[in-house]
NUNU-629383 format. One record per atom (N, C-alpha, C): residue number from 1; residue in one letter; x, y, z. Coordinates in pm, whole numbers, padded with zeros to 5 digits, m for minus. Example, Ala and Ser with C-alpha at 12.3 -4.5 7.8 and 13.67 -1.06 7.14 Angstrom:
BEGIN
1_A_01319_m00569_00780
1_A_01230_m00450_00780
1_A_01320_m00330_00780
2_S_01285_m00225_00708
2_S_01367_m00106_00714
2_S_01290_00003_00787
This chain:
BEGIN
1_X_00006_01538_m00709
1_X_m00116_01490_m00649
1_X_m00095_01489_m00497
2_X_m00176_01567_m00426
2_X_m00165_01576_m00281
2_X_m00267_01491_m00208
3_X_m00374_01454_m00278
3_X_m00472_01363_m00220
3_X_m00493_01247_m00317
4_X_m00530_01134_m00261
4_X_m00551_01014_m00340
4_X_m00700_00996_m00362
5_X_m00741_00989_m00486
5_X_m00882_00971_m00520
5_X_m00900_00835_m00586
6_X_m00947_00738_m00508
6_X_m00972_00605_m00561
6_X_m01120_00573_m00553
7_X_m01173_00511_m00656
7_X_m01313_00474_m00662
7_X_m01351_00386_m00543
8_X_m01452_00428_m00466
8_X_m01502_00351_m00355
8_X_m01434_00378_m00222
9_X_m01326_00451_m00222
9_X_m01252_00479_m00098
9_X_m01325_00587_m00020
10_X_m01361_00559_00106
10_X_m01442_00650_00185
10_X_m01365_00770_00239
11_X_m01247_00749_00291
11_X_m01174_00856_00358
11_X_m01075_00924_00265
12_X_m01028_01039_00308
12_X_m00931_01116_00231
12_X_m00790_01071_00270
13_X_m00709_01040_00170
13_X_m00570_01004_00190
13_X_m00484_01119_00141
14_X_m00401_01172_00232
14_X_m00316_01287_00205
14_X_m00173_01239_00183
15_X_m00106_01295_00084
15_X_00034_01261_00059
15_X_00119_01314_00173
16_X_00210_01229_00224
16_X_00289_01266_00341
16_X_00438_01282_00312
17_X_00483_01239_00196
17_X_00625_01251_00165
17_X_00644_01340_00042
18_X_00769_01376_00016
18_X_00798_01468_m00096
18_X_00837_01397_m00225
19_X_00868_01269_m00217
19_X_00911_01196_m00335
19_X_00795_01185_m00434
20_X_00822_01215_m00559
20_X_00717_01209_m00662
20_X_00709_01074_m00731
21_X_00801_00985_m00703
21_X_00799_00852_m00764
21_X_00742_00749_m00667
22_X_00801_00740_m00549
22_X_00755_00647_m00445
22_X_00673_00731_m00348
23_X_00540_00724_m00364
23_X_00452_00813_m00287
23_X_00390_00740_m00169
24_X_00368_00816_m00060
24_X_00303_00763_00060
24_X_00180_00849_00087
25_X_00065_00781_00105
25_X_m00060_00850_00135
25_X_m00116_00795_00266
26_X_m00169_00886_00349
26_X_m00215_00847_00483
26_X_m00356_00900_00509
27_X_m00436_00814_00571
27_X_m00571_00848_00615
27_X_m00567_00861_00767
28_X_m00578_00981_00819
28_X_m00566_01003_00964
28_X_m00689_00953_01040
29_X_m00803_00940_00973
29_X_m00924_00893_01041
29_X_m00912_00747_01083
30_X_m00869_00660_00993
30_X_m00852_00518_01024
30_X_m00708_00481_01055
31_X_m00617_00578_01041
31_X_m00474_00557_01060
31_X_m00422_00450_00965
32_X_m00465_00458_00839
32_X_m00421_00365_00735
32_X_m00327_00437_00639
33_X_m00236_00362_00581
33_X_m00134_00418_00493
33_X_m00118_00331_00370
34_X_m00095_00394_00256
34_X_m00061_00323_00133
34_X_00075_00372_00086
35_X_00168_00279_00067
35_X_00301_00309_00014
35_X_00304_00257_m00129
36_X_00314_00347_m00225
36_X_00319_00309_m00366
36_X_00464_00289_m00408
37_X_00489_00177_m00473
37_X_00625_00138_m00508
37_X_00634_00101_m00656
38_X_00654_00200_m00745
38_X_00670_00170_m00887
38_X_00807_00108_m00910
39_X_00809_m00012_m00964
39_X_00934_m00087_m00976
39_X_01004_m00069_m01110
40_X_00951_00015_m01196
40_X_01014_00050_m01322
40_X_00994_00198_m01348
41_X_01079_00257_m01433
41_X_01070_00401_m01460
41_X_00938_00442_m01524
42_X_00877_00354_m01601
42_X_00753_00390_m01671
42_X_00629_00374_m01584
43_X_00645_00322_m01462
43_X_00533_00298_m01372
43_X_00522_00413_m01273
44_X_00397_00451_m01241
44_X_00374_00554_m01140
44_X_00252_00516_m01056
45_X_00217_00602_m00962
45_X_00105_00574_m00873
45_X_m00023_00549_m00951
46_X_m00048_00628_m01053
46_X_m00171_00612_m01133
46_X_m00175_00475_m01202
47_X_m00064_00434_m01261
47_X_m00064_00304_m01329
47_X_m00078_00189_m01229
48_X_m00022_00205_m01109
48_X_m00038_00104_m01005
48_X_m00185_00089_m00969
49_X_m00253_00201_m00947
49_X_m00395_00199_m00909
49_X_m00483_00143_m01020
50_X_m00448_00169_m01145
50_X_m00529_00124_m01257
50_X_m00494_m00016_m01305
51_X_m00383_m00071_m01258
51_X_m00335_m00198_m01308
51_X_m00366_m00314_m01215
52_X_m00491_m00329_m01176
52_X_m00526_m00432_m01079
52_X_m00656_m00500_m01120
53_X_m00667_m00629_m01089
53_X_m00791_m00701_m01117
53_X_m00903_m00643_m01031
54_X_m01024_m00628_m01086
54_X_m01135_m00567_m01012
54_X_m01165_m00633_m00878
55_X_m01163_m00766_m00873
55_X_m01194_m00835_m00748
55_X_m01091_m00801_m00639
56_X_m00964_m00794_m00675
56_X_m00860_m00764_m00577
56_X_m00862_m00617_m00537
57_X_m00901_m00532_m00631
57_X_m00918_m00390_m00599
57_X_m01030_m00374_m00496
58_X_m01142_m00439_m00518
58_X_m01255_m00428_m00424
58_X_m01218_m00480_m00286
59_X_m01143_m00588_m00282
59_X_m01098_m00644_m00154
59_X_m01014_m00540_m00079
60_X_m00919_m00479_m00148
60_X_m00832_m00378_m00087
60_X_m00912_m00258_m00037
61_X_m01003_m00208_m00120
61_X_m01084_m00092_m00081
61_X_m01169_m00125_00041
62_X_m01225_m00244_00046
62_X_m01303_m00286_00162
62_X_m01218_m00285_00289
63_X_m01097_m00337_00281
63_X_m01008_m00337_00397
63_X_m00978_m00194_00440
64_X_m00945_m00108_00346
64_X_m00911_00030_00380
64_X_m01030_00106_00439
65_X_m01152_00071_00398
65_X_m01271_00138_00449
65_X_m01316_00085_00584
66_X_m01278_m00037_00621
66_X_m01333_m00099_00742
66_X_m01231_m00126_00851
67_X_m01104_m00127_00820
67_X_m01000_m00160_00918
67_X_m00923_m00035_00960
68_X_m00856_m00045_01075
68_X_m00771_00061_01127
68_X_m00628_00010_01140
69_X_m00532_00103_01135
69_X_m00390_00071_01156
69_X_m00335_m00026_01053
70_X_m00379_m00008_00929
70_X_m00335_m00092_00818
70_X_m00235_m00014_00733
71_X_m00130_m00083_00690
71_X_m00036_m00026_00593
71_X_m00034_m00118_00472
72_X_m00045_m00059_00355
72_X_m00046_m00134_00229
72_X_00079_m00099_00149
73_X_00149_m00201_00105
73_X_00259_m00184_00011
73_X_00205_m00226_m00125
74_X_00189_m00129_m00217
74_X_00126_m00152_m00346
74_X_00228_m00123_m00455
75_X_00262_m00222_m00535
75_X_00371_m00207_m00631
75_X_00330_m00258_m00769
76_X_00418_m00230_m00865
76_X_00394_m00279_m01001
76_X_00523_m00281_m01079
77_X_00539_m00386_m01159
77_X_00645_m00398_m01257
77_X_00582_m00366_m01392
78_X_00653_m00295_m01478
78_X_00600_m00258_m01610
78_X_00551_m00381_m01685
79_X_00432_m00369_m01743
79_X_00376_m00476_m01825
79_X_00301_m00582_m01747
80_X_00286_m00563_m01617
80_X_00213_m00660_m01535
80_X_00104_m00587_m01456
81_X_00015_m00665_m01395
81_X_m00082_m00605_m01304
81_X_m00010_m00572_m01173
82_X_m00067_m00481_m01097
82_X_m00005_m00441_m00971
82_X_m00023_m00549_m00865
83_X_00063_m00544_m00764
83_X_00064_m00638_m00652
83_X_00046_m00558_m00523
84_X_m00006_m00622_m00419
84_X_m00006_m00554_m00290
84_X_00007_m00652_m00175
85_X_00057_m00600_m00065
85_X_00058_m00670_00062
85_X_m00006_m00579_00164
86_X_m00103_m00631_00237
86_X_m00173_m00557_00342
86_X_m00115_m00599_00476
87_X_m00064_m00505_00551
87_X_m00009_m00530_00684
87_X_m00109_m00481_00787
88_X_m00163_m00574_00867
88_X_m00259_m00538_00971
88_X_m00186_m00501_01099
89_X_m00243_m00405_01170
89_X_m00188_m00357_01297
89_X_m00042_m00316_01282
90_X_m00014_m00244_01173
90_X_00120_m00193_01149
90_X_00111_m00046_01106
91_X_00071_00041_01199
91_X_00065_00183_01163
91_X_00206_00241_01152
92_X_00225_00330_01058
92_X_00353_00397_01044
92_X_00354_00523_01130
93_X_00469_00552_01189
93_X_00487_00673_01270
93_X_00511_00793_01178
94_X_00504_00913_01233
94_X_00518_01035_01155
94_X_00645_01038_01070
95_X_00759_01000_01128
95_X_00884_01001_01053
95_X_00882_00901_00938
96_X_00820_00787_00961
96_X_00812_00684_00857
96_X_00718_00726_00745
97_X_00619_00810_00776
97_X_00528_00861_00674
97_X_00597_00961_00583
98_X_00704_01021_00629
98_X_00774_01123_00552
98_X_00886_01066_00465
99_X_00929_00944_00494
99_X_01043_00886_00424
99_X_01011_00746_00373
100_X_01016_00727_00242
100_X_00988_00594_00190
100_X_01095_00494_00235
101_X_01219_00537_00254
101_X_01321_00446_00305
101_X_01285_00394_00443
102_X_01239_00484_00531
102_X_01198_00444_00666
102_X_01075_00354_00661
103_X_00981_00387_00573
103_X_00860_00304_00559
103_X_00896_00164_00512
104_X_00985_00153_00412
104_X_01027_00021_00363
104_X_01099_m00059_00471
105_X_01176_00008_00556
105_X_01245_m00062_00664
105_X_01143_m00127_00759
106_X_01037_m00054_00793
106_X_00932_m00110_00878
106_X_00865_m00229_00810
107_X_00830_m00213_00683
107_X_00763_m00321_00610
107_X_00853_m00444_00597
108_X_00980_m00422_00568
108_X_01073_m00535_00551
108_X_01094_m00611_00682
109_X_01078_m00544_00795
109_X_01096_m00609_00925
109_X_00967_m00668_00980
110_X_00856_m00651_00909
110_X_00725_m00696_00959
110_X_00707_m00847_00948
111_X_00781_m00911_00859
111_X_00771_m01057_00843
111_X_00900_m01110_00782
112_X_00932_m01232_00816
112_X_01046_m01301_00755
112_X_01001_m01391_00641
113_X_00869_m01404_00626
113_X_00813_m01493_00525
113_X_00824_m01430_00386
114_X_00819_m01515_00284
114_X_00820_m01470_00145
114_X_00743_m01570_00062
115_X_00674_m01518_m00039
115_X_00613_m01605_m00140
115_X_00606_m01529_m00271
116_X_00564_m01593_m00376
116_X_00559_m01529_m00508
116_X_00418_m01487_m00547
117_X_00326_m01487_m00453
117_X_00187_m01450_m00483
117_X_00177_m01299_m00504
118_X_00081_m01258_m00586
118_X_00063_m01116_m00617
118_X_m00005_m01039_m00504
119_X_m00092_m01106_m00429
119_X_m00170_m01039_m00325
119_X_m00153_m01114_m00194
120_X_m00116_m01041_m00089
120_X_m00087_m01103_00039
120_X_m00138_m01017_00154
121_X_m00149_m01080_00269
121_X_m00177_m01010_00394
121_X_m00072_m01055_00495
122_X_m00035_m00964_00585
122_X_00053_m00999_00696
122_X_m00025_m00976_00824
123_X_m00049_m01086_00896
123_X_m00123_m01082_01021
123_X_m00034_m01146_01128
124_X_m00006_m01070_01234
124_X_00080_m01120_01342
124_X_00213_m01173_01289
125_X_00270_m01105_01190
125_X_00400_m01142_01134
125_X_00398_m01256_01035
126_X_00281_m01313_01009
126_X_00270_m01426_00916
126_X_00218_m01378_00780
127_X_00286_m01414_00675
127_X_00248_m01379_00538
127_X_00146_m01480_00487
128_X_00028_m01430_00448
128_X_m00082_m01515_00405
128_X_m00121_m01476_00263
129_X_m00110_m01567_00165
129_X_m00151_m01535_00028
129_X_m00302_m01521_00018
130_X_m00345_m01425_m00063
130_X_m00487_m01408_m00095
130_X_m00513_m01475_m00228
131_X_m00626_m01542_m00239
131_X_m00657_m01612_m00364
131_X_m00778_m01553_m00431
């Protein structure tokens, strides 16, 4: 899959890395990126996209359609719904778009906060749970 087709998503997201398990998709118009992180062997990008509550999916799509310079870390553990963290004003550079290791390094350094919530936002380095 070279482009990401999600219901309601306005812009085209192009795959930027070669890894077929941990995929990165980027929208050059809004400079937004989605990093898919399947946390089990049976999980993939498709199951991550399909394994989310409708209300949280709509929230994410709205952010991706209206905001710029957003990076989303979207993950899933087998047998659960998917989780995401939205990082505002955290655009990934070209090299980071090509390497999931580099992308994860940027995301891991974006905040020192941690919580156990499924859906979060990071604004100015602060982790904020979504309810």
